[in-house]
C-alpha positions in Angstrom: 1.2 10.7 -14.6 0.8 7.0 -14.0 -0.9 4.9 -16.6 -4.4 3.7 -16.2 -4.4 0.0 -15.2 -6.1 -2.4 -17.5 -9.6 -3.4 -16.3 -8.4 -7.1 -16.6 -5.5 -6.4 -14.2 -5.4 -8.7 -11.2 -3.3 -8.1 -8.1 -2.4 -10.4 -5.3 -1.8 -9.2 -1.8 0.1 -11.7 0.5 0.1 -10.9 4.2 2.8 -12.2 6.5 1.9 -11.0 10.0 5.1 -11.4 12.0 7.6 -8.8 12.9 10.5 -8.5 15.4 8.4 -6.2 17.7 5.1 -4.3 17.5 5.5 -0.6 16.9 3.4 1.7 19.1 1.8 3.4 16.1 1.0 0.3 14.1 -2.7 -0.8 13.7 -1.9 -3.5 11.1 -2.5 -7.2 11.8 1.0 -7.8 13.0 2.4 -9.9 15.8 5.8 -9.8 17.6 7.7 -13.0 16.7 8.0 -15.4 19.6 10.0 -18.5 18.8 10.7 -19.9 15.4 8.9 -18.6 12.3 6.3 -21.2 11.1 7.4 -20.7 7.4 6.5 -24.0 5.9 3.1 -24.3 7.6 2.2 -20.7 6.8 3.1 -21.0 3.1 1.0 -24.2 2.9 -2.0 -22.3 4.3 -1.4 -19.4 2.0 -1.6 -21.7 -1.0 -4.7 -23.4 0.4 -6.2 -19.9 0.9 -5.4 -19.0 -2.7 -7.0 -22.3 -4.0 -10.2 -21.3 -2.2 -10.3 -17.9 -4.0 -9.4 -19.0 -7.5 -13.0 -20.2 -8.3 -14.2 -16.7 -7.5 -12.5 -15.5 -10.7 -14.6 -15.3 -13.9 -12.7 -17.0 -16.7 -8.9 -16.7 -17.3 -7.0 -14.1 -15.3 -3.4 -13.3 -15.0 -1.6 -11.7 -12.0 0.1 -8.4 -13.0 1.3 -7.5 -9.5 2.1 -9.1 -6.2 2.6 -7.3 -2.9 4.1 -9.2 0.0 3.3 -7.1 3.1 3.1 -7.4 6.8 4.4 -7.5 9.5 7.9 -7.9 8.2 7.9 -10.4 5.3 11.6 -10.1 4.8 11.9 -12.3 8.0 11.0 -15.2 5.8 13.8 -17.2 4.1 14.4 -17.1 0.3 13.5 -20.8 0.2 10.0 -20.1 1.8 9.3 -17.2 -0.6 10.5 -19.4 -3.5 7.9 -22.1 -2.5 5.2 -19.4 -2.2 5.8 -17.8 -5.6 6.1 -21.2 -7.3 2.8 -22.3 -5.6 1.0 -19.2 -6.7 2.2 -19.4 -10.3 1.0 -23.0 -10.4 -2.5 -21.8 -9.7 -2.6 -18.5 -11.6 -0.2 -17.4 -14.4 1.8 -14.2 -14.1 2.1 -11.5 -16.8 5.5 -11.3 -18.4 6.2 -8.0 -16.7 4.7 -8.8 -13.3 5.6 -6.4 -10.5 6.5 -8.3 -7.3 7.1 -6.1 -4.2 8.5 -7.3 -0.9 8.3 -5.2 2.3 11.4 -5.1 4.4 12.7 -3.4 7.5 16.3 -2.3 8.0 16.7 -4.6 11.1 16.2 -7.7 8.8 18.8 -7.0 6.1 21.5 -9.5 5.1 23.3 -9.0 1.8 23.2 -12.6 0.6 19.6 -13.1 1.6 18.4 -10.0 -0.4 20.4 -11.0 -3.4 18.5 -14.3 -3.3 15.2 -12.5 -3.0 16.1 -10.6 -6.2 17.0 -13.8 -8.0 13.5 -15.2 -7.2 12.0 -12.5 -9.5 11.1 -10.1 -6.6 11.8 -6.8 -8.5 10.5 -4.1 -6.2 11.5 -3.5 -2.5 9.7 -1.3 0.0 11.9 -0.4 2.9 10.3 0.8 6.2 12.8 3.6 7.0 10.3 6.0 8.7 13.1 8.3 9.8 16.9 8.5 9.6 17.2 10.2 13.0 17.9 8.0 16.0 15.8 10.0 18.5 12.8 9.7 16.2 13.3 6.0 15.6 13.4 5.5 19.3 10.1 7.5 19.7 8.6 5.2 17.0 9.8 2.0 18.7 11.8 0.9 15.6 14.4 -1.8 16.0 16.9 0.0 13.7 18.9 3.2 14.0 19.8 5.8 11.4 23.1 4.1 10.4 21.3 0.7 9.9 18.7 2.5 7.7 21.3 3.9 5.4 23.2 0.5 5.3 19.9 -1.3 4.4 19.4 0.9 1.3 23.0 0.3 0.3 22.6 -3.4 0.6 19.4 -3.4 -1.4 21.0 -1.5 -4.2 24.1 -3.8 -4.2 21.7 -6.8 -4.2 20.4 -5.6 -7.6 17.2 -3.8 -6.7 16.7 -0.8 -8.9 13.0 -0.2 -8.1 13.1 0.8 -4.4 10.4 2.5 -2.3 11.4 4.2 1.0 8.7 4.8 3.7 9.1 8.1 5.5 6.8 9.6 8.2 6.3 13.2 9.1 4.5 14.9 12.0 6.6 12.8 14.4 6.9 13.6 18.2 8.4 17.0 18.6 9.7 17.0 15.0 10.9 20.2 13.6 10.7 21.4 10.0 14.5 21.1 9.6 14.4 17.5 10.8 11.6 16.5 8.4 13.4 18.2 5.5 16.7 16.4 6.5 14.9 13.0 6.4 13.7 13.7 2.8 17.1 15.0 1.7 18.8 11.9 3.1 16.3 9.7 1.3 16.8 11.6 -2.0 20.6 11.1 -1.8 20.1 7.4 -2.4 18.1 8.1 -5.7 15.1 5.8 -4.9 12.5 5.3 -7.5 9.6 5.9 -5.1 8.8 7.5 -1.7 5.8 6.9 0.5 5.7 10.1 2.6 2.8 10.0 5.1 1.8 11.7 8.4 1.9 9.8 11.7 -1.7 9.3 12.9 -2.8 8.0 16.3 -4.9 5.0 15.3 -7.3 3.3 17.6 -6.1 0.1 19.3 -2.5 1.3 19.3 -0.2 2.2 22.2 0.2 5.7 20.8 -3.6 6.1 20.9 -3.7 5.1 24.6 -0.7 7.1 25.5 -0.4 9.9 22.9 3.0 11.4 22.4 3.6 15.2 22.0 3.1 15.9 18.3 3.6 19.2 16.4 0.5 21.4 16.0 -1.5 21.3 12.8 0.1 24.5 11.4 3.6 23.2 12.0 2.8 19.8 10.3 1.2 21.6 7.3 4.2 23.8 6.9 6.8 21.0 7.1 4.7 18.9 4.8 4.7 21.6 2.1 8.4 22.2 2.5 9.2 18.5 2.1 6.8 18.3 -1.0 8.8 21.2 -2.6 12.0 19.2 -2.0 10.5 16.2 -3.6 9.2 18.1 -6.6 12.5 19.8 -7.1 14.1 16.3 -7.3 11.7 15.2 -10.0 9.3 13.2 -7.9 5.6 13.4 -9.0 3.0 13.1 -6.3 0.4 10.8 -7.8 -1.5 9.8 -4.7 -2.1 11.4 -1.2 1.1 9.9 0.2 2.9 8.4 -2.9 5.6 10.1 -4.9 7.6 8.5 -7.7 10.1 9.2 -10.4 8.4 9.2 -13.9 7.1 5.7 -14.8 7.8 4.3 -11.3 4.4 4.5 -9.7 3.5 1.4 -7.7 1.4 -0.6 -10.1 0.0 -2.8 -7.4 -1.3 0.2 -5.3 -2.6 1.9 -8.5 -4.8 -1.1 -9.1 -6.3 -0.6 -5.6 -6.9 3.1 -6.1 -8.4 2.6 -9.6 -10.9 0.2 -8.1 -9.4 -2.8 -9.7 -9.6 -6.5 -8.7 -7.2 -8.2 -6.3 -7.0 -11.3 -4.3 -5.9 -11.1 -0.7 -4.4 -14.2 1.1 -2.9 -14.4 4.5 -4.1 -13.8 8.1 -6.3 -10.7 8.0 -5.9 -10.0 4.3 -8.6 -8.3 2.2 -9.5 -8.8 -1.4 -12.0 -7.5 -4.0 -13.3 -9.5 -7.0 -15.8 -8.5 -9.6 -18.0 -11.3 -10.7 -20.8 -9.4 -12.3 -21.5 -5.6 -12.7 -23.1 -4.0 -10.8 -24.7 -6.6 -8.6 -21.8 -8.9 -7.6 -18.6 -7.1 -6.6 -17.3 -9.1 -3.7 -15.1 -8.1 -0.8 -13.2 -10.9 1.0 -11.6 -10.9 4.4 -9.5 -13.6 5.9 -9.3 -14.8 9.5 -7.0 -12.5 11.4 -5.5 -14.8 14.1 -2.5 -16.6 12.6 -2.9 -19.5 15.1 -6.4 -20.1 13.7 -5.5 -19.5 10.1 -5.0 -23.1 9.1 -5.9 -25.4 6.1 -9.4 -26.8 6.4 -10.6 -24.0 8.7 -13.2 -21.4 7.7 -10.8 -18.7 6.9 -12.8 -16.5 4.5 -15.6 -14.1 5.0 -17.3 -12.7 1.8 -19.6 -9.8 1.4 -21.2 -8.2 -1.7 -20.7 -4.4 -2.0 -24.2 -3.0 -2.0 -25.1 -1.2 -5.2 -25.9 2.1 -3.4 -22.4 2.0 -1.9 -20.5 1.6 -5.1 -20.3 5.4 -6.0 -18.7 6.1 -2.6 -16.4 3.1 -2.8 -15.2 4.1 -6.3 -14.8 7.8 -5.4 -13.0 7.0 -2.1 -10.3 5.2 -4.1 -10.1 7.1 -7.3 -10.0 10.6 -5.8 -6.9 9.6 -3.8 -5.1 9.9 -7.2 -3.9 13.3 -8.4 -5.1 12.4 -11.9 -8.6 11.4 -10.5 -10.6 9.2 -12.8 -11.8 9.0 -16.4 -15.5 9.5 -16.8 -15.9 6.2 -18.6 -14.1 4.3 -15.9 -17.0 4.8 -13.5 -19.3 2.7 -15.6 -16.5 0.2 -16.5 -15.7 -0.5 -12.9 -19.1 -0.3 -11.3 -21.6 -1.0 -14.1 -23.5 2.1 -13.1 -24.3 5.3 -15.0 -22.1 8.3 -14.2 -25.3 10.3 -13.9 -25.6 8.7 -10.4 -22.8 11.0 -9.3 -25.1 14.0 -9.8 -25.9 16.5 -8.3 -23.0 16.1 -5.9 -20.4 16.2 -8.6 -21.7 19.5 -10.1 -21.9 21.0 -6.6 -18.3 20.1 -5.9 -17.2 21.5 -9.3 -19.1 24.7 -8.6 -17.4 25.1 -5.2 -14.0 24.7 -6.7 -13.3 21.4 -5.0 -13.3 19.2 -8.1 -12.7 20.0 -11.8 -13.5 18.1 -15.0 -11.5 18.4 -18.2 -11.2 16.0 -21.2 -13.6 13.5 -19.6 -11.5 13.3 -16.4 -12.6 14.3 -12.9 -10.0 15.2 -10.3 -9.5 17.3 -7.2 -8.4 20.9 -7.4 -5.6 22.1 -5.0 -8.4 23.3 -2.7 -10.2 20.0 -3.0 -7.1 18.0 -2.3 -7.0 19.6 1.2 -10.7 18.8 1.8 -11.0 15.3 0.4 -12.9 13.9 3.3 -15.5 16.6 3.0 -15.9 15.8 -0.7 -16.4 12.1 -0.1 -19.1 12.8 2.5 -21.2 14.2 -0.3 -21.3 10.7 -1.9 -22.3 8.7 1.2 
């Protein structure tokens, strides 16, 4: 099981919103690249953004994880990312073992470029494979093919990356169980440290939502998911979150901090953050201006909102129950400033119905509860 993150852990999420083209299933704040990447100007705004957030921190904090996501952040040059990381470090120190993740897509790989990324101290790579099958990649609007997906992983490993996550999707248009299993087996052949294995969903404001593709039925999706999970378990991968599987000790520390209701800064167009200033009355959510053209130094780029005290139980449970290990009883008070008794009587009701269990001061979903997580969370609204 992944370790509990320190309550003093601070993450930093950096959003780079450009990609080669917009995928039809994507509801992230991403924009197809038109013209030259505005690297220098955007890095300048990111560091301005961070400078506005630093005063929100109470006392001295150190960054234990950085996640550079998008979009496709690997479109940026090593020089631009070097300026970014140096500028961040100048404002907030890093822990000695800081985890720095960069998202990348196979269509952006160049061997020399990725070796330079590794030399910058970026020590974790998350590659958006989605599938190794050409027909599925075409359905998903991806710019790479199966050969390029395999070549990208090879290049990443030769560039010196040992901590690699591969994104895979299931429940794809007309996907069979054999195809889903083949994707997982192909991924496992590269011995990655982590897999994100998640179901395709038709999100609002996407092309797929407006023009839905023909997806497998629910029973077929459930069956292929279970078959793939058996393959992952047999290969030594532990499922520690709804869609996250890792080799022992290789859970994504940055995402664990999210799910354990930790603090993180979010910089970049559309980025979100959460900072605890005082418990329980001043836990702040931040959101940055979404439009990259309006996201500029000197502009009002940040919106802040205090999480209402009566929403804290739901916010905490919504994150923590995503984890297979659930949460420690004492963590509720430590992260919210509230008494765990506020979780009653709903907690006892869920335990009585076999949806949750409690052992050694830890609360987590049963196998039955794992399949009905949304129904559990509704109890705490």
